[in-house]
N, C-alpha and C positions, 0 to 999 in steps of 0.2 A: 509080591503086594505083600506086606502083611496082614496076615488075617485078626480081624478083631472077634471073640466071642460073643455072636451077640444071644445064645441062648443061656449061656453064664450070666451077661448082665440081664437078660427078663427074667431069671428064674430069682437072683441075690440082691437085685437093685432095689431100696427101698421105694414102696410101690407110689408115695408121697414124689420122690425124685423121676418117677419112670413119669407120670402123670406129669410132671412139669415140661416132659421135652419126650413126644412121643405121637406115633403113630398107631390109626386104628384103621383098620381095612373093613368100611361099611358096604354092606351089599346094600346098596341103594332099592327104594321099592319104586312103584310105578304112581304116575300122578303127583310128584311134587318134584321142586328143580334141586339141582346140586345144592345150594343157597340152603336152603331149605332144612337138606340133610345136615349139614356142616353146623348151621343155628340149633338146629335139636341137638346135637352132638354137643355144641357148649353149655346146654343148658341141664342138658345129662351130668357132664360132671362138673357143673359149674365153674368152667371155666374164663379166663379172661377173653380168649382167641381160639379159632379155628379157622384152618384153610384146607379147601378141597384140592385134590391133585386132575382138575380135570374135568368141564362140566359134560354132564348126560342132561339131554334132554329132558324134559316132564316124564316120559311115557316110557322112557329107555332105563331100565334095569339095572343091575350089577356093579359091580368092584368099581367103589367111590372109596380108595384111602382119604383119609382126614386128619390131619395136623393138629397137636393138640399144644397150646401154651408156645414155648419157646421153638418149637420144631417146625412152628408157622415161615419161620425164617428160610426154613431150607424146601418151601415147596416149590421154587421155581428148578430146581434140582432136578425132581424125582418129575417133572408134568412132561417133556417132549421126548418119550419115549414108545414104541410102537404099544397098539392096543390090538385085543382080540376080542372079536364079537361073531357071537350065532345071532341067528333074525331068520323072519320068516320075508317073504316075500311075495304077492300075490301079482301073475300073469294075466294081463289084459286080454289076449289072444292065445290060443291052443299052440304050441310049440314042443317038438319032441325033447328028449334030455340031451341027447347026442351034440343036437344042435345047439340047445342052451350052454351047454358045457362047452363048446366051443367057442361061443360070443363071451360068456363070463374068463375066461383064458384071456382075451383079448386087450383085458384090463388089467393083466398081470404088467408090472412093473411101474415106471414114469408115468405119470398123468396128469391131465389140467383138468383142475375143480373150481369152478365160482362156488363160494359158498353160496346153501339155499337164503333165497328173498327172507325168511323170518330169525336169520341167523344175526346175531350181536356184533359181529366183525364187517367191516368193508368189504364188499363185493367184487372184490378183483379178485381176478383168474390167478393162482397159486400152483405150482407143483408138487405133488405128492406121490409116495410109492405105496403101490400095492403089493403085498408079498404073498398072499395067499386069497383065494374069492372062489370055492368050491362050493358044489352040492352036497348038501349031507343028507337030505332026503326031499324026492320027486314025488309029487302027488296031483298030477294032473296042472292046473295052474296054480296050486299052494307050493311053495318052493322053500325048504330050511337050507339054508346056507350059513358058512362059517366065514370070516374075513380078517385077516391081520395085515392091519394097516400102518402106515405110519403117522404119528399124533398129528392132528389137525384136519387129516380123510373125514369129512362125511356120509356117512354109510347110505344115508337116506338120500344121498343126491349120487351115491355109486350107483344104487339101486332103479336110481331114475333116469341116469346117464346107459344102463342098460336098456332101460324099457324101451328109449327112445331108437336104439336096433333091434329089438325084436317085435314090436307093434305094443311097447308097453306096460310099464309094472311099478308099483308104488310097494315101499316098506309098512308088514302090518305090526311086525313086532321086533326089538332088539334088545338083546343084552350083552353086557359085555363082562368079559369070563377072564381078562387078564390085561392089566395099565402095569407096563415096566415091569418091574419084578413082582408085583403084588397080583394074587390068583384069586381066583374063583372058593376055591379050599379052602383060603385060610380070612374068607372074609364073613360079618356077623349082621344078622339082622337089628333092628335098631331094638325091637324089644328084649332079643338074648343080651345085647348091650346095658340096657335099661335095669334090664334083671338082675345081671353081673353085680352092676352099678350098687344096688338095693342091698343084695347080699356084703358087698364089701362095706357100707355102712354100717350094718349088723355083724360087722368084724372075720367077715369069712371073704379074702381075697382072690380066692384058688380061682375063679372061673375068669376073674377082672382081668386077672394077671396072664392069662394065655391070651386074651385078647391086645393087650399094649403093647406095640412093636417098637423095642427103644429104636430112639431116632438116628443112634450110630448104625442103622441100618443104613445109612448114607455110604460107609464104606464098601458098598457092593454096588454102586454106581460111578462114586470115586476112587481112584487112586487114593494108597494110605499113604502118609507120609511119617516118621516116628520122632516125636523130638527127644532130644536129648534127656534124661533126666538129671535136673537141675532146680533147686526149689527156689532158688530166685529168682534166674533166668523164666520159669515156669510163670511166676508172680508178674513177670513183665509182659510175657507172650501174653496173657489173659487179660491184660489191660489194654492189647493193641499195638503192642510193639512189632516193628516187623519183623521179618522171618531174614536172621542169614544162614549162611551155609553152613557155620559152627553148629545152629542150632539143631540140626536134624541129623539122624543118622544115617541118612543116604535119600538124596534129591531126585524125585520124581521126573519122569522125561515129561509127562504129561504138563499143559500150563495150568490146572484148574486141578487141585486135590484137597483131600480132607488129613489135616492135622491129628495125631493121637498121643498119647501116652500111656503107653500098653492097651487098655479097654478104654481107658477114657477120651471122652472126644472133643478136641479143644477149640477148633476152626476149620473153617473152610478158606483157602486161602489161591491166589493166583499169583503165576510169578511176572516179578517184575525185572526189568534191567535199568539199575540202578546201585553200578557198582558194587559196595559189600551186600547190599540188600538184595534178596533175591524174590521175596515174594511178599504181598500184604495181603493182610486179612479183609474177606469179605463178609464174614459172619463170625464171632466169638462167641462160646458159650462161658460166661464168666461168673 
């Protein structure tokens, strides 16, 4: 798979172009909704549009990647990836650490979950995968834990279901430390983002540039196909022309892929079976 030089794009692309097609990894604070955060980012950047990569409850903090302007078209491709959380739960009855560990291990693998009563989705049972559910710190009835789960898994419900097996438990704190390829160590607090934008407006783009992730990072979750360099053909592709096998240097095995010309993002395309046409665009950056 061809590699896209993201660090080069981040350091050399004109910042106005970055702002048109980028992602910022926000460290969401407590006591606000994910929509509130995305709207705050929109106002900070005077952006036309923003969109976050997966809702966090108001009390939950941590990684909330947020797309700006045209990068919002890519939100759906980033959302359905595994998440990692750290949190605290309060046990309603005394239990020894060994027994608790054993009960938590029973939730590893495929589980059935029904969304909580207060959730915004339909309350039907669904299958989710728990890859890790472990104790980080055990202090009598206060337990710190880590959970690595499939997207769409409700951690509050996971803790509640565990409680049903051990005499009761409820979640008291939760923080998302990873969402797909986005990690806590590369996230930024809203006040730091505001400060960086103010500095940019005063002529210093140094800190803001470090925060803006080129949306070309789609190349890390989708296979990349390079188009052959042909000025006239590129113009047609940028106006939505379907892809022929002769347009690409190599045809990906996967049905969904990102199309680039060197480090320049062109489109996301999906394969079709239409004779000479091998793929059609889902989103074109023209």
